[in-house]
LONUKOL-775800 format. One line per field, with one value per residue: residue in three letters; z, y, x of N, C-alpha, C in turn; residue number from 1. Coordinates in nm, 2 decimals, always signed. Example, Ala and Ser with C-alpha at 12.3 -4.5 7.8 and 13.67 -1.06 7.14 Angstrom:
# residues 2
resn c(ALA SER)
npz c(+0.78 +0.71)
npy c(-0.57 -0.22)
npx c(+1.32 +1.28)
capz c(+0.78 +0.71)
capy c(-0.45 -0.11)
capx c(+1.23 +1.37)
cpz c(+0.78 +0.79)
cpy c(-0.33 +0.00)
cpx c(+1.32 +1.29)
resi c(1 2)
***
This chain:
# residues 247
resn c(MET THR ARG ARG ILE ALA SER ILE ALA ALA SER ILE ALA ALA CYS LEU PHE LEU SER SER VAL GLY LEU ALA GLN GLN PRO SER HIS GLU GLU GLU THR PHE ARG HIS THR GLY THR GLN LYS PRO THR SER SER PRO VAL MET THR PRO VAL THR THR HIS ASN ALA SER THR PRO THR TYR PRO ASN PHE ASN GLU SER PRO CYS ASP PRO LEU ALA GLY ASP CYS THR CYS TYR THR GLU PRO ASN PRO ASP GLY GLY GLY TRP LEU TYR CYS PRO PRO PRO PRO PRO THR PRO SER PRO SER ILE SER CYS MET ALA THR LEU TYR THR ARG PRO VAL GLN GLY THR GLU TRP PRO ALA GLY ALA TYR HIS THR PHE TRP TYR SER PHE VAL VAL VAL ASN THR GLY PHE THR LYS SER ASP ILE GLN ILE VAL THR ASP GLY GLY PRO SER GLY ASN TYR LEU ASP ALA TRP SER THR ASN GLY SER LYS GLY HIS LEU GLN ALA ASP ASP ILE ALA THR ALA THR ARG THR GLY LEU THR VAL PRO LYS SER GLU SER ALA CYS GLU ALA VAL ASP GLY LEU SER ILE PHE ARG PHE GLN TRP PRO GLN ASP THR LEU THR TYR LYS VAL LEU THR PHE ASN SER ASN THR PHE SER SER LEU ASP GLY ILE ALA THR GLY ILE THR PRO HIS GLY TRP THR PRO PRO GLY TRP THR PRO GLY TRP VAL VAL TRP)
npz c(+1.89 +1.90 +2.04 +1.84 +1.61 +1.77 +1.78 +1.51 +1.51 +1.66 +1.52 +1.30 +1.38 +1.49 +1.23 +1.13 +1.26 +1.33 +1.08 +1.06 +1.19 +0.97 +1.00 +0.96 +0.85 +0.55 +0.49 +0.23 +0.08 -0.17 -0.19 -0.02 +0.13 +0.20 +0.41 +0.35 +0.47 +0.27 +0.01 -0.32 -0.36 -0.38 -0.68 -0.68 -0.53 -0.15 +0.11 +0.39 +0.77 +1.03 +1.39 +1.73 +1.94 +2.32 +2.35 +2.10 +2.00 +1.84 +1.58 +1.26 +0.91 +0.62 +0.30 +0.11 -0.06 -0.05 +0.14 +0.50 +0.63 +0.77 +1.03 +1.12 +1.00 +0.84 +0.58 +0.45 +0.45 +0.70 +0.81 +1.13 +1.10 +1.15 +1.27 +1.25 +1.44 +1.66 +1.64 +1.46 +1.14 +0.98 +0.72 +0.46 +0.17 -0.19 -0.29 -0.42 -0.74 -0.91 -0.98 -1.32 -1.50 -1.64 -1.95 -2.11 -2.34 -2.47 -2.72 -2.81 -3.05 -2.95 -2.98 -2.95 -2.97 -3.03 -2.83 -2.79 -2.92 -3.13 -3.36 -3.62 -3.56 -3.52 -3.57 -3.48 -3.24 -3.16 -2.98 -2.84 -2.61 -2.37 -2.20 -1.97 -1.86 -1.61 -1.48 -1.22 -1.12 -0.87 -0.75 -0.93 -1.15 -1.26 -1.59 -1.68 -1.99 -2.16 -2.42 -2.59 -2.77 -2.89 -2.84 -2.71 -2.65 -2.92 -3.06 -3.15 -2.95 -2.75 -2.53 -2.24 -2.04 -1.71 -1.66 -1.66 -1.79 -2.05 -2.11 -2.19 -2.04 -2.14 -2.29 -2.20 -2.15 -2.03 -2.13 -2.37 -2.70 -2.86 -3.16 -3.29 -3.43 -3.25 -3.13 -3.03 -2.68 -2.60 -2.58 -2.76 -2.85 -2.64 -2.79 -2.98 -2.85 -2.66 -2.89 -2.88 -2.69 -2.72 -2.95 -2.90 -2.69 -2.86 -3.03 -3.11 -2.89 -2.82 -3.06 -3.34 -3.56 -3.46 -3.59 -3.64 -3.82 -4.00 -3.90 -3.62 -3.37 -3.39 -3.63 -3.47 -3.38 -3.59 -3.67 -3.47 -3.50 -3.77 -3.76 -3.53 -3.70 -3.65 -3.79 -4.04 -4.35 -4.58 -4.36 -4.19 -3.90 -3.76 -3.86 -3.91 -3.92 -3.92 -4.01 -3.99 -4.11 -4.44 -4.52)
npy c(-14.68 -14.42 -14.33 -14.38 -14.15 -13.93 -13.93 -13.88 -13.64 -13.52 -13.49 -13.34 -13.15 -13.07 -13.04 -12.84 -12.61 -12.61 -12.56 -12.30 -12.18 -12.21 -12.43 -12.72 -12.96 -13.17 -13.44 -13.66 -13.96 -14.00 -13.82 -13.70 -13.38 -13.16 -12.91 -12.72 -12.52 -12.33 -12.38 -12.55 -12.82 -13.15 -13.23 -13.56 -13.81 -13.75 -13.88 -14.05 -14.08 -14.22 -14.01 -14.05 -13.90 -13.77 -13.79 -13.93 -14.23 -14.41 -14.41 -14.32 -14.41 -14.20 -14.21 -14.35 -14.56 -14.55 -14.64 -14.53 -14.23 -14.21 -13.98 -14.00 -14.11 -13.94 -13.89 -13.76 -13.39 -13.35 -13.22 -13.17 -13.24 -13.13 -13.36 -13.43 -13.63 -13.61 -13.73 -13.71 -13.69 -13.74 -13.51 -13.58 -13.41 -13.44 -13.54 -13.27 -13.22 -13.41 -13.23 -13.13 -13.23 -13.03 -12.93 -12.68 -12.50 -12.38 -12.24 -12.11 -11.96 -11.80 -11.53 -11.42 -11.19 -11.34 -11.45 -11.44 -11.57 -11.72 -11.70 -11.46 -11.12 -10.98 -11.17 -11.46 -11.65 -11.87 -12.03 -12.25 -12.17 -12.34 -12.35 -12.50 -12.53 -12.70 -12.84 -13.02 -12.95 -12.93 -12.85 -12.62 -12.58 -12.43 -12.50 -12.41 -12.44 -12.48 -12.54 -12.56 -12.57 -12.61 -12.61 -12.88 -12.97 -13.10 -13.17 -13.07 -13.09 -13.11 -12.97 -12.97 -12.79 -12.71 -12.43 -12.09 -12.01 -12.16 -12.43 -12.32 -12.04 -11.77 -11.83 -11.72 -11.59 -11.36 -11.16 -11.22 -11.20 -11.23 -11.42 -11.40 -11.66 -11.84 -12.13 -12.01 -12.06 -12.31 -12.62 -12.79 -12.72 -12.85 -13.08 -13.01 -12.86 -13.13 -13.26 -13.09 -13.11 -13.42 -13.44 -13.36 -13.51 -13.74 -13.69 -13.72 -13.72 -13.61 -13.69 -13.57 -13.37 -13.06 -12.72 -12.43 -12.20 -12.37 -12.58 -12.59 -12.43 -12.27 -12.45 -12.68 -12.56 -12.50 -12.78 -12.88 -12.70 -12.81 -13.04 -13.10 -12.97 -12.67 -12.50 -12.27 -12.35 -12.18 -12.03 -11.82 -11.67 -11.35 -11.11 -11.23 -11.55 -11.77 -12.13 -12.22 -12.36 -12.38 -12.51)
npx c(-5.16 -5.23 -5.03 -4.81 -4.91 -4.89 -4.61 -4.50 -4.62 -4.48 -4.21 -4.27 -4.32 -4.11 -3.93 -4.03 -4.01 -3.69 -3.66 -3.79 -3.56 -3.37 -3.19 -3.28 -3.31 -3.49 -3.57 -3.67 -3.81 -3.71 -3.50 -3.23 -3.19 -2.92 -2.73 -2.49 -2.30 -2.39 -2.34 -2.42 -2.62 -2.39 -2.31 -2.23 -2.34 -2.31 -2.11 -2.22 -2.19 -2.33 -2.38 -2.41 -2.62 -2.67 -2.92 -3.01 -3.21 -3.16 -2.91 -2.98 -2.94 -2.88 -3.06 -2.87 -2.59 -2.37 -2.04 -2.01 -1.86 -1.54 -1.45 -1.21 -1.03 -0.93 -0.93 -1.14 -1.32 -1.54 -1.85 -2.11 -2.44 -2.78 -3.01 -3.37 -3.46 -3.32 -3.06 -2.79 -2.56 -2.24 -2.13 -2.02 -1.83 -1.81 -1.48 -1.24 -1.19 -0.90 -0.59 -0.51 -0.22 +0.05 +0.28 +0.50 +0.73 +1.01 +1.21 +1.54 +1.74 +2.07 +2.35 +2.67 +2.96 +3.30 +3.50 +3.84 +4.14 +4.20 +3.99 +3.88 +3.85 +3.54 +3.39 +3.08 +3.02 +2.76 +2.47 +2.20 +1.91 +1.70 +1.38 +1.16 +0.86 +0.73 +0.40 +0.26 -0.01 +0.00 +0.26 +0.47 +0.73 +1.06 +1.26 +1.57 +1.78 +2.09 +2.29 +2.55 +2.86 +3.14 +3.52 +3.70 +4.04 +4.16 +3.95 +3.56 +3.37 +3.03 +2.77 +2.49 +2.38 +2.24 +2.05 +2.08 +2.34 +2.65 +2.81 +3.04 +3.11 +3.12 +2.90 +2.61 +2.26 +2.21 +2.39 +2.39 +2.27 +1.94 +1.86 +1.67 +1.54 +1.33 +1.15 +0.83 +0.67 +0.49 +0.30 +0.33 +0.60 +0.79 +0.85 +1.03 +1.23 +1.34 +1.41 +1.63 +1.81 +1.86 +2.01 +2.22 +2.32 +2.36 +2.59 +2.88 +3.16 +3.44 +3.58 +3.53 +3.73 +3.83 +3.78 +3.88 +3.71 +3.55 +3.45 +3.33 +3.19 +2.95 +2.89 +2.81 +2.56 +2.42 +2.36 +2.22 +2.03 +1.87 +1.85 +1.67 +1.44 +1.40 +1.55 +1.49 +1.49 +1.75 +1.83 +2.05 +2.20 +2.24 +2.53 +2.83 +2.89 +3.12 +3.16 +2.88 +2.59 +2.41 +2.16)
capz c(+1.73 +1.95 +2.06 +1.69 +1.53 +1.86 +1.76 +1.38 +1.50 +1.74 +1.46 +1.20 +1.45 +1.50 +1.12 +1.11 +1.40 +1.25 +0.94 +1.05 +1.20 +0.90 +1.07 +1.00 +0.68 +0.53 +0.39 +0.16 +0.04 -0.23 -0.17 +0.14 +0.11 +0.31 +0.37 +0.42 +0.42 +0.20 -0.15 -0.36 -0.34 -0.48 -0.78 -0.68 -0.38 -0.04 +0.21 +0.55 +0.88 +1.20 +1.48 +1.82 +2.04 +2.42 +2.30 +2.04 +2.08 +1.73 +1.49 +1.12 +0.79 +0.51 +0.21 +0.00 -0.07 -0.01 +0.28 +0.55 +0.62 +0.87 +1.03 +1.21 +0.88 +0.78 +0.38 +0.42 +0.54 +0.73 +0.89 +1.20 +1.03 +1.28 +1.22 +1.31 +1.55 +1.78 +1.63 +1.39 +1.14 +0.95 +0.60 +0.37 +0.02 -0.28 -0.31 -0.55 -0.89 -0.98 -1.08 -1.45 -1.52 -1.81 -1.95 -2.20 -2.35 -2.57 -2.73 -2.91 -3.02 -2.93 -3.04 -2.90 -2.97 -2.99 -2.75 -2.78 -3.02 -3.24 -3.44 -3.67 -3.51 -3.63 -3.58 -3.39 -3.19 -3.17 -2.88 -2.81 -2.49 -2.39 -2.11 -1.97 -1.76 -1.56 -1.37 -1.17 -1.07 -0.75 -0.77 -1.06 -1.15 -1.44 -1.59 -1.81 -1.97 -2.23 -2.50 -2.66 -2.88 -2.85 -2.87 -2.62 -2.70 -3.12 -3.07 -3.15 -2.81 -2.72 -2.41 -2.19 -1.90 -1.63 -1.56 -1.78 -1.85 -2.05 -2.08 -2.21 -1.96 -2.17 -2.35 -2.07 -2.18 -1.96 -2.18 -2.55 -2.84 -2.97 -3.32 -3.39 -3.47 -3.17 -3.09 -2.94 -2.55 -2.60 -2.48 -2.88 -2.87 -2.60 -2.88 -3.02 -2.72 -2.64 -3.01 -2.93 -2.61 -2.77 -3.06 -2.79 -2.58 -2.93 -3.04 -3.10 -2.82 -2.85 -3.20 -3.46 -3.55 -3.48 -3.72 -3.59 -3.95 -4.08 -3.81 -3.48 -3.22 -3.53 -3.70 -3.42 -3.31 -3.69 -3.71 -3.39 -3.55 -3.86 -3.70 -3.50 -3.72 -3.60 -3.85 -4.17 -4.49 -4.58 -4.25 -4.15 -3.80 -3.82 -3.85 -3.95 -3.80 -3.98 -3.96 -3.95 -4.20 -4.41 -4.55)
capy c(-14.63 -14.24 -14.28 -14.38 -14.05 -13.80 -13.93 -13.81 -13.53 -13.41 -13.51 -13.29 -13.00 -13.05 -13.01 -12.73 -12.52 -12.57 -12.51 -12.13 -12.03 -12.22 -12.53 -12.80 -13.08 -13.27 -13.61 -13.73 -14.13 -14.01 -13.81 -13.64 -13.28 -13.13 -12.76 -12.67 -12.37 -12.25 -12.43 -12.62 -13.02 -13.19 -13.37 -13.68 -13.85 -13.73 -14.02 -14.01 -14.16 -14.15 -14.01 -14.05 -13.81 -13.83 -13.76 -13.98 -14.33 -14.54 -14.35 -14.37 -14.34 -14.15 -14.33 -14.33 -14.66 -14.51 -14.67 -14.39 -14.20 -14.24 -13.87 -14.06 -14.19 -13.83 -13.89 -13.66 -13.34 -13.37 -13.14 -13.21 -13.15 -13.17 -13.44 -13.40 -13.73 -13.60 -13.74 -13.68 -13.74 -13.63 -13.49 -13.55 -13.33 -13.51 -13.49 -13.20 -13.30 -13.41 -13.14 -13.17 -13.16 -12.95 -12.87 -12.59 -12.52 -12.29 -12.23 -11.94 -11.96 -11.68 -11.52 -11.33 -11.23 -11.44 -11.42 -11.52 -11.47 -11.85 -11.67 -11.31 -11.00 -10.95 -11.29 -11.41 -11.75 -11.89 -12.12 -12.24 -12.18 -12.38 -12.28 -12.53 -12.52 -12.79 -12.81 -13.10 -12.97 -12.91 -12.80 -12.54 -12.54 -12.42 -12.58 -12.38 -12.55 -12.40 -12.62 -12.52 -12.68 -12.56 -12.69 -12.95 -13.01 -13.13 -13.24 -13.02 -13.14 -13.06 -12.95 -12.92 -12.70 -12.63 -12.32 -11.98 -12.05 -12.28 -12.48 -12.23 -11.96 -11.64 -11.84 -11.60 -11.51 -11.21 -11.12 -11.25 -11.15 -11.36 -11.40 -11.39 -11.76 -11.89 -12.15 -12.02 -12.13 -12.40 -12.79 -12.87 -12.67 -12.92 -13.21 -12.97 -12.90 -13.25 -13.27 -13.05 -13.22 -13.59 -13.44 -13.29 -13.64 -13.82 -13.61 -13.81 -13.64 -13.64 -13.76 -13.47 -13.28 -12.88 -12.64 -12.30 -12.12 -12.45 -12.69 -12.53 -12.40 -12.27 -12.60 -12.83 -12.52 -12.49 -12.88 -12.93 -12.67 -12.86 -13.19 -13.06 -12.94 -12.57 -12.39 -12.29 -12.37 -12.06 -11.96 -11.75 -11.59 -11.23 -11.11 -11.31 -11.65 -11.89 -12.21 -12.20 -12.49 -12.36 -12.62)
capx c(-5.16 -5.23 -4.83 -4.76 -4.93 -4.79 -4.44 -4.45 -4.65 -4.35 -4.09 -4.28 -4.32 -3.97 -3.86 -4.11 -3.92 -3.56 -3.65 -3.80 -3.43 -3.25 -3.12 -3.34 -3.33 -3.64 -3.54 -3.80 -3.81 -3.61 -3.34 -3.19 -3.12 -2.85 -2.72 -2.35 -2.25 -2.49 -2.32 -2.52 -2.61 -2.30 -2.36 -2.23 -2.34 -2.19 -2.08 -2.25 -2.20 -2.44 -2.31 -2.52 -2.59 -2.72 -3.06 -3.11 -3.19 -3.12 -2.89 -3.01 -2.88 -2.96 -3.08 -2.75 -2.57 -2.21 -2.02 -2.04 -1.69 -1.49 -1.36 -1.06 -0.90 -0.83 -0.95 -1.23 -1.34 -1.68 -1.94 -2.20 -2.54 -2.86 -3.10 -3.47 -3.50 -3.23 -2.93 -2.71 -2.43 -2.12 -2.15 -1.86 -1.87 -1.73 -1.31 -1.21 -1.13 -0.76 -0.58 -0.42 -0.06 +0.08 +0.42 +0.51 +0.87 +1.03 +1.38 +1.55 +1.89 +2.14 +2.46 +2.77 +3.09 +3.42 +3.61 +3.97 +4.24 +4.18 +3.87 +3.92 +3.77 +3.42 +3.31 +3.01 +2.91 +2.60 +2.44 +2.09 +1.88 +1.54 +1.33 +1.05 +0.77 +0.62 +0.31 +0.21 -0.16 +0.01 +0.36 +0.51 +0.91 +1.14 +1.40 +1.66 +1.90 +2.19 +2.30 +2.64 +2.95 +3.30 +3.63 +3.82 +4.13 +4.14 +3.79 +3.44 +3.27 +2.89 +2.70 +2.39 +2.41 +2.09 +2.08 +2.09 +2.50 +2.66 +2.93 +3.13 +3.08 +3.07 +2.75 +2.53 +2.14 +2.19 +2.50 +2.43 +2.15 +1.84 +1.88 +1.54 +1.55 +1.28 +0.98 +0.80 +0.62 +0.40 +0.32 +0.40 +0.72 +0.85 +0.92 +1.14 +1.34 +1.34 +1.48 +1.79 +1.90 +1.83 +2.12 +2.32 +2.37 +2.38 +2.71 +3.03 +3.20 +3.57 +3.56 +3.58 +3.84 +3.76 +3.87 +3.83 +3.66 +3.48 +3.37 +3.35 +3.04 +2.84 +2.88 +2.74 +2.47 +2.32 +2.29 +2.13 +1.86 +1.85 +1.77 +1.51 +1.34 +1.38 +1.59 +1.40 +1.59 +1.84 +1.82 +2.16 +2.21 +2.26 +2.61 +2.95 +2.90 +3.16 +3.09 +2.75 +2.56 +2.29 +2.07)
cpz c(+1.78 +1.94 +1.93 +1.60 +1.63 +1.79 +1.62 +1.39 +1.53 +1.60 +1.36 +1.25 +1.45 +1.37 +1.12 +1.19 +1.35 +1.16 +0.95 +1.13 +1.13 +0.92 +0.98 +0.81 +0.67 +0.43 +0.33 +0.10 -0.07 -0.24 -0.02 +0.07 +0.20 +0.26 +0.45 +0.33 +0.33 +0.06 -0.14 -0.34 -0.41 -0.57 -0.83 -0.53 -0.29 +0.06 +0.30 +0.66 +1.00 +1.34 +1.59 +1.91 +2.19 +2.41 +2.18 +2.03 +1.97 +1.59 +1.32 +1.00 +0.69 +0.41 +0.08 +0.00 -0.05 +0.14 +0.41 +0.57 +0.74 +0.91 +1.11 +1.10 +0.83 +0.66 +0.36 +0.53 +0.58 +0.86 +0.98 +1.10 +1.17 +1.21 +1.36 +1.43 +1.65 +1.74 +1.53 +1.27 +1.04 +0.81 +0.52 +0.20 -0.04 -0.28 -0.42 -0.63 -0.91 -1.04 -1.23 -1.47 -1.65 -1.82 -2.08 -2.19 -2.47 -2.57 -2.86 -2.91 -3.04 -2.97 -2.96 -2.99 -2.95 -2.89 -2.73 -2.93 -3.14 -3.36 -3.44 -3.60 -3.63 -3.66 -3.46 -3.36 -3.14 -3.05 -2.86 -2.60 -2.45 -2.25 -2.09 -1.84 -1.72 -1.45 -1.33 -1.10 -0.91 -0.69 -0.91 -1.06 -1.30 -1.44 -1.72 -1.88 -2.12 -2.28 -2.63 -2.72 -2.90 -2.87 -2.76 -2.67 -2.83 -3.10 -3.05 -3.10 -2.79 -2.58 -2.41 -2.06 -1.81 -1.59 -1.70 -1.88 -1.92 -2.03 -2.04 -2.11 -2.01 -2.23 -2.19 -2.17 -2.16 -2.06 -2.35 -2.60 -2.89 -3.11 -3.37 -3.44 -3.32 -3.21 -3.00 -2.82 -2.59 -2.53 -2.63 -2.91 -2.75 -2.72 -2.96 -2.99 -2.68 -2.71 -2.97 -2.84 -2.67 -2.90 -2.99 -2.76 -2.73 -3.04 -3.00 -3.01 -2.86 -2.95 -3.31 -3.45 -3.52 -3.53 -3.70 -3.71 -4.01 -3.99 -3.67 -3.44 -3.33 -3.59 -3.63 -3.43 -3.41 -3.73 -3.61 -3.45 -3.63 -3.78 -3.66 -3.55 -3.72 -3.68 -3.97 -4.26 -4.54 -4.49 -4.19 -4.02 -3.85 -3.77 -3.88 -3.84 -3.88 -3.93 -3.98 -4.11 -4.23 -4.52 -4.69)
cpy c(-14.47 -14.22 -14.22 -14.18 -13.92 -13.82 -13.86 -13.69 -13.41 -13.43 -13.39 -13.12 -12.95 -12.99 -12.89 -12.56 -12.50 -12.52 -12.35 -12.07 -12.16 -12.31 -12.72 -12.90 -13.13 -13.35 -13.63 -13.86 -14.09 -13.98 -13.71 -13.50 -13.18 -12.95 -12.76 -12.56 -12.31 -12.23 -12.50 -12.75 -13.05 -13.27 -13.48 -13.69 -13.83 -13.90 -13.97 -14.12 -14.13 -14.14 -14.02 -13.96 -13.86 -13.86 -13.86 -14.16 -14.44 -14.42 -14.40 -14.30 -14.29 -14.25 -14.33 -14.51 -14.68 -14.58 -14.55 -14.38 -14.19 -14.13 -13.92 -14.10 -14.04 -13.83 -13.80 -13.54 -13.35 -13.25 -13.21 -13.12 -13.20 -13.29 -13.46 -13.51 -13.69 -13.63 -13.66 -13.74 -13.64 -13.62 -13.49 -13.51 -13.44 -13.48 -13.41 -13.26 -13.33 -13.32 -13.17 -13.10 -13.15 -12.90 -12.75 -12.57 -12.41 -12.27 -12.12 -11.97 -11.80 -11.66 -11.41 -11.28 -11.30 -11.37 -11.52 -11.50 -11.57 -11.78 -11.50 -11.24 -10.96 -11.10 -11.34 -11.57 -11.76 -12.06 -12.13 -12.27 -12.23 -12.33 -12.42 -12.56 -12.62 -12.76 -12.93 -13.06 -12.88 -12.82 -12.69 -12.53 -12.52 -12.48 -12.53 -12.46 -12.47 -12.52 -12.57 -12.61 -12.56 -12.64 -12.76 -13.00 -12.99 -13.16 -13.09 -13.12 -13.07 -13.07 -12.88 -12.93 -12.69 -12.51 -12.16 -11.92 -12.15 -12.36 -12.38 -12.07 -11.80 -11.69 -11.79 -11.54 -11.37 -11.13 -11.10 -11.18 -11.27 -11.33 -11.38 -11.54 -11.81 -11.99 -12.14 -12.09 -12.14 -12.55 -12.85 -12.83 -12.79 -13.04 -13.13 -12.91 -13.03 -13.28 -13.20 -13.14 -13.36 -13.57 -13.42 -13.44 -13.77 -13.77 -13.71 -13.71 -13.69 -13.76 -13.66 -13.36 -13.12 -12.82 -12.48 -12.23 -12.20 -12.56 -12.69 -12.51 -12.38 -12.35 -12.64 -12.71 -12.53 -12.66 -12.94 -12.87 -12.73 -12.94 -13.17 -13.00 -12.75 -12.48 -12.39 -12.32 -12.24 -11.97 -11.92 -11.65 -11.43 -11.20 -11.22 -11.45 -11.76 -12.04 -12.28 -12.32 -12.44 -12.49 -12.56)
cpx c(-5.11 -5.07 -4.77 -4.76 -4.91 -4.61 -4.44 -4.49 -4.59 -4.24 -4.16 -4.29 -4.18 -3.88 -3.90 -4.03 -3.80 -3.59 -3.67 -3.65 -3.36 -3.15 -3.20 -3.35 -3.44 -3.62 -3.68 -3.77 -3.68 -3.51 -3.35 -3.13 -3.00 -2.76 -2.52 -2.25 -2.29 -2.49 -2.45 -2.53 -2.50 -2.38 -2.34 -2.29 -2.29 -2.22 -2.16 -2.18 -2.26 -2.34 -2.42 -2.50 -2.68 -2.87 -3.11 -3.06 -3.13 -3.05 -2.92 -2.94 -2.96 -2.96 -2.96 -2.63 -2.45 -2.18 -2.01 -1.87 -1.61 -1.36 -1.25 -0.97 -0.86 -0.87 -1.06 -1.29 -1.49 -1.70 -2.03 -2.34 -2.68 -2.93 -3.20 -3.52 -3.38 -3.08 -2.86 -2.62 -2.33 -2.16 -1.99 -1.90 -1.73 -1.58 -1.30 -1.15 -0.96 -0.71 -0.49 -0.31 -0.05 +0.24 +0.45 +0.69 +0.89 +1.20 +1.43 +1.73 +1.97 +2.28 +2.55 +2.90 +3.19 +3.45 +3.75 +4.05 +4.25 +4.07 +3.92 +3.77 +3.65 +3.27 +3.21 +3.01 +2.81 +2.57 +2.26 +2.05 +1.71 +1.50 +1.18 +1.00 +0.67 +0.53 +0.23 +0.03 -0.10 +0.13 +0.43 +0.66 +0.91 +1.26 +1.44 +1.81 +1.96 +2.29 +2.42 +2.75 +3.05 +3.43 +3.69 +3.89 +4.14 +3.99 +3.68 +3.36 +3.11 +2.83 +2.60 +2.42 +2.27 +2.15 +2.06 +2.26 +2.56 +2.80 +3.06 +3.08 +3.02 +2.90 +2.68 +2.43 +2.16 +2.31 +2.46 +2.29 +2.12 +1.92 +1.78 +1.48 +1.46 +1.20 +0.95 +0.68 +0.52 +0.43 +0.36 +0.57 +0.84 +0.94 +1.03 +1.28 +1.37 +1.48 +1.67 +1.89 +1.95 +1.99 +2.23 +2.40 +2.41 +2.54 +2.83 +3.14 +3.38 +3.63 +3.62 +3.65 +3.75 +3.82 +3.76 +3.75 +3.53 +3.41 +3.41 +3.15 +2.90 +2.79 +2.78 +2.57 +2.37 +2.26 +2.22 +1.99 +1.83 +1.73 +1.66 +1.39 +1.30 +1.43 +1.54 +1.55 +1.65 +1.85 +1.99 +2.13 +2.29 +2.44 +2.71 +2.95 +3.00 +3.17 +2.95 +2.71 +2.42 +2.24 +2.03)
resi c(1 2 3 4 5 6 7 8 9 10 11 12 13 14 15 16 17 18 19 20 21 22 23 24 25 26 27 28 29 30 31 32 33 34 35 36 37 38 39 40 41 42 43 44 45 46 47 48 49 50 51 52 53 54 55 56 57 58 59 60 61 62 63 64 65 66 67 68 69 70 71 72 73 74 75 76 77 78 79 80 81 82 83 84 85 86 87 88 89 90 91 92 93 94 95 96 97 98 99 100 101 102 103 104 105 106 107 108 109 110 111 112 113 114 115 116 117 118 119 120 121 122 123 124 125 126 127 128 129 130 131 132 133 134 135 136 137 138 139 140 141 142 143 144 145 146 147 148 149 150 151 152 153 154 155 156 157 158 159 160 161 162 163 164 165 166 167 168 169 170 171 172 173 174 175 176 177 178 179 180 181 182 183 184 185 186 187 188 189 190 191 192 193 194 195 196 197 198 199 200 201 202 203 204 205 206 207 208 209 210 211 212 213 214 215 216 217 218 219 220 221 222 223 224 225 226 227 228 229 230 231 232 233 234 235 236 237 238 239 240 241 242 243 244 245 246 247)
***
């Protein structure tokens, strides 16, 4: 009994000594309190595993139900913490929260003077530009899409091209002009951006006859905007845009 009391007293003395130098841990029957680089105790219970040192006869698990972490598995970051009885254990903080993915989109109608001799002087051509930002929580990527229509032989065809230039090389946002018809950047705008591409993919290629002043690239751009709900009732682009459909 005397040896038992002396052993308990020695343990208490060791705790008081370590506490005086800022290293002690004072485990209670209800809870273990650990110090990790000055941070507060995690809200969820950390996972612990014993480490036997040369002067520790029997390593002791703290009062937690989780399985001990394996530092060799590489699935958690562990830090050695002192133990008053001479042993120690590895302290693994809870894993960081999983990042939340996000996406945002915007779309703008651009216009430029018509290039070529088929169209009369002063006419303007229109095309759509979309911008998508995808954030996975770990990586971020930007996607640019130009959707334009134009003549392909005798037909009015349409294309979606990645980047800031369209299938028609003159459809370049660096030299074209914004019309003012824009879907502001937001997550909800992605539905409209998707609609622009879906309408283009559903367009009947090599089927509808191209007509310079009445059924042309402006016809496609206007129908694309109407189908996706972007173009307001009665809206028309600035300048003369023959073939534009007003609904």
